N, C-alpha and C positions, 0 to 999 in steps of 0.2 A: 781442198780436194777431198773425193770421196773416196770410200773404201775400195781399195784395189781387188779385183777377183780375180783368181787365178783360174785358167785351164787347165783340167787336169794334167793333159801332156806337156805342158809348160810347165808347170809345178815339178812333175816327175823330173824335167832337165836340170829344173834349178836347185833339185834336191842331190843331184848326183856331185854337186859341187862339195866338198869335203868342208868347206866353209859355213855351210848353210846353217851348221850351229850357231856362227857369229850373227848370221844374217837376221835371223829371228829369236829373239832373246829379250828378256824385260832387261839385260843388262845394257843391251845396245838400242833400245828404246822402240822395238818391234816387237811387242809381246803375243800377237796374234798374226794369224793369216786366214784369208779368206779362199774357198774352192767352189767353183762350179762343179758340181757332181755329176750333170748331166751333159760335161762339154770333154771332148778328148776322150784318151784313153789311155790305161797305165795297169801294168801287171802289180800284183800285189810286191813282188820282189821292188819294183819303181818307186811306190809310195812308200815302203817299210820304213824309211828313218822318220816319220811323223811320229813314230811309236816312240823316239828319240828325242825327238827335236825339243826345245825348252822353251815352246810358246803354245798357243792355244789356236789348234784349227777347227776352222768352222764352215762345215759343208753347206751349201745351199742346192736343195732341192735334189733332183737324181734318186737312185735307188740305193738302198743301205746294203742291197747284198754284193755291190760293187766293189773291189779293192778300196779304193779310197773312202767308198761311204762306209765300210767297216771300221777305218783307222780312224778317222776324224773325232774330234774329242767331242764336237756338239753340232747336231744338227737342225738347221730352220729352213723354212718353206723359201723365202726369197730375200733381197739385200736390204731391207729396210730392217726385217730382224736379224740378220748379219750386223748391222752398223749397230744396233743397240747392244749387242752380245761384246762386239769389239769396244762401244766405248766401256762398257760396264769393265771390260777385260784392262784397259789403258787406265782406270782410276785406282785400280788395286792389282798391278801387272804379279808382283811377286806372290801374292797369296792365289790369284786366279792360276796362275802356270805351275803352283804347286799341287793346287788341287787337281789339275787336267793330269800331272804327272803321276798323283798318288792314284788316282781312278784307273788309270792305265796299268799302273802295276798292281792293283787289288783285285783286278778283273780276274785273274786265275789262281788266286789266293784261298786257301781255305778261311774261312770266316774268321777265324779266331786270330791268325796272321794277318789279317786285312785290318783286324782292330789295332792291331800293335802297329801296324804302317801307320793309320791314321794318327795314333798319338803321338808319334815321333814329327809328324809334320806339325802338326798342330802345336806341338811344344817348341819348333824350331820356330815358328812365326810369331809365337808369344813374343820372341826376343826381337823381333823386327821393325822397322820403323814404321809399317801399314798401320800394325796392330798399335804402337805406341803414338801415332797421330790421331788414331780412334779415342783412346785412353785421354788424352790430353784433351779430346774435344768433349767428352761424357762429363758430366757432374753427377757424380753420385748421389744418391737420397739419403738423408739418415732412417735408418728405419730401427722399428721398436720391434724388438723380441716378442714373437707369440707365446702364447701358453699352450696352445696346441700342438700338439705332432705334425709335422707336416705331410706326414702317410697315415690315412686312417684304416684299419685293417679289421673286417668283420668274418669273422669265420662260422660257417654254418656247415656241420658237416663235413664232407669231402668237398666244399665250396670254400674260395676263398676270394672275398671281395677287396682289392686295394683303391681307396679312393686318396688321390692327390690333393692334399688338405691345407692350401694357401691362396682361397678364391679371391682376398681382398689384393694379390699378388698376382692375381692370374695364373697360379698355378707354376710362377718362374722357378727354374730347377736349379735350386741354391746347391750348395755342399750338404747343407742336412737333408734335403729332399734324396739327394744321392745317396746318402749314408741309409737313408731309412728304407729307401727302395731296395739297397744291396742286403740288409739285413731281411727283410720281406722274402726276397728271391732266393737267398741260402737257405731260407724257412723251406721255401717250396721245395728245393732241392734236397734236403734232408727227411723231408716228410712226404714219403710215395702216398699216405692215406688223402693228399691234396691232390684230387683229380681234374679240379677246372679253377682256373683264376681267372677271374675278371677284373679290369684294370680301367679306371674313370677318374675323371676330375671334379671336383667340386666349383661350383660356381659358374660363372658364364663362358669358361673356355677351358680346353682341356690342359694345356700349358702354353705359354708365351713364350719358350724358349730358357736359356741360362740367363739368371739374376745378373742383369746387368750392373748392378751395386756390387758385385762380387767380382766381376772382371776384372783381371789385373793385379788381385792379391795375393797370386802365387810366390812363392818366396824367390824361385829361379825356374829356368823349363826344363832343366834336368830332374829335380824334382817334383815338378809338375808330372810329367810323363812318368816318373816312378810311383806317383799315389794313382795315376789313371790306370796304369798295369796292375796295379795292388787292389784299388776297390773301382772294380768296372760293372757297372749294372747291364752294360750290352753283353758282355762275357757271359755275367750271370744267366741273363734274359736267354741267351741263344742257349743255353745249355736246358733251359725247361720250355722254351718256346711252344713245344706240341701242346701244353696245358692252359696257356696263357692268350685270354682273347680281349683285345681291346677295344674301349667303346668311347669314340673321341667326338667332341664337339667344338665349335668354336674357333678360336686361334688354336692351330697344332703346328708352332713353330719351333724350328732347332731340335732340340731334342724332344718336343712335343712331336715329332714326325719320325726323327731317327730311330728312335728307341720302340716304338709302336710298328714299325715295319720289320722289326724282328720277329713279333708275335706270331701265333698259327692265323689267327684271324683277327682283320681290323674291320669294326664297322663304324661308319662315320656317319653324324645326324647331317642333314641337309644344307644346315649352318657351318659346317667346319669348311675349313679353308689351310693350306698347307705352304709352308714358306722356308727355305735356308737361307738367313740372311748373313750368315757367317764373313764370307770371302767379302762383302762390305764393310766387317771389320778389320779386314787385313788378316784372317784365319781362314781356316777350313772348318767345315762341318767336325765338332769334337766330341759327339756323343753315340758317336757310331755309325752316323750316316752314309759316310763312303762305303761302307760295308754292306750296311743293310738295306738301302734304296736302290742301287744298281739290282741286286737278286731280286728287286720286285720291277721295277722299269727301266732297268738298264742303266749301262756307262751314259749314254749321250743324254737321256731326260732329267739324270740326275744332275750332269753338268750344267746344264741349261738351268737348271732350278738353282743350283747353287752361282753361279755366275751371274745371273740376272736377278735373283732373290724376290723373284716376281710370284704372286700368289698362286696357288692351283686351287680350283675350288673341288669340292665333294664330287660334283659330277665327271670332272674332268679325270678325278683320281681315280674313280672306278673304274672308267674307260681305260687305262693307263694300266690298273692292277696295285697302284699303291694301297688302296682299300679294297675290300673284297666285297663292301655291301653297301648301300645310302639307305638308312631308314631312321625314321623317326623313332626317338627311346620309348 
């Protein structure tokens, strides 16, 4: 049986039922619903329950200015694309619905509050069955400690250049990388003589995302949340973003797109591509992406990237506003 696509007026009638929260939920096995935004008609009040529904709402076509078009979690051109999103949601329903709920609630929050909300949701999912299943399927590789610092700093007058320096790991974002970046950004906060910061990555990629060999090494979700709230590169970056320009290339995955999105300017090389794979691991973006990306490309495109995990090219990223320029180094 194919994906059922609701007319807007039919859905509005169904949402009037107080039990609609039971009808669409990962707990009851229906974690998504699809809506033909070009059919029927409904007021904002008629579809307001979509904002609270524990399910991912997928809008097909239509106008984003319509009440339902504004309320849905993700918009796609047609049924084939909607089915791909629904399949992705069905594969990881708890993480998918948590992502949708987080993006809805974060939309009107100050950046600092949105980052905290993300950390709380991420920590909750770390204790969930979907992340446990991913951990069981992943075999960590033995690593050799590097003598090189994970972040290389070069100061020339008022300019500070930051180079992520794990080329052999495609600059995977490790705890050591996080700590080094926090130290560098704290320096930028304290030293107003640093007027311009450039941020780049050594090797073939800007950043391949979180270091998977470290995933799951947190002591417990509550402590993990406390650590993220204590040592937050996203929060530090947001406080000095007007002075930071990111120059990205190759793989920009997870943290490699979530953090640069906070910068005042992002320049991408033509070979750059962007992806958010965390939902496929039973998580949500955890480096600030649910706060940073919606401010550049909107909640619905952010949801599409995170739910599908699909790559976005530099050209598309520029058209969306995820990056400000595409240029060769």
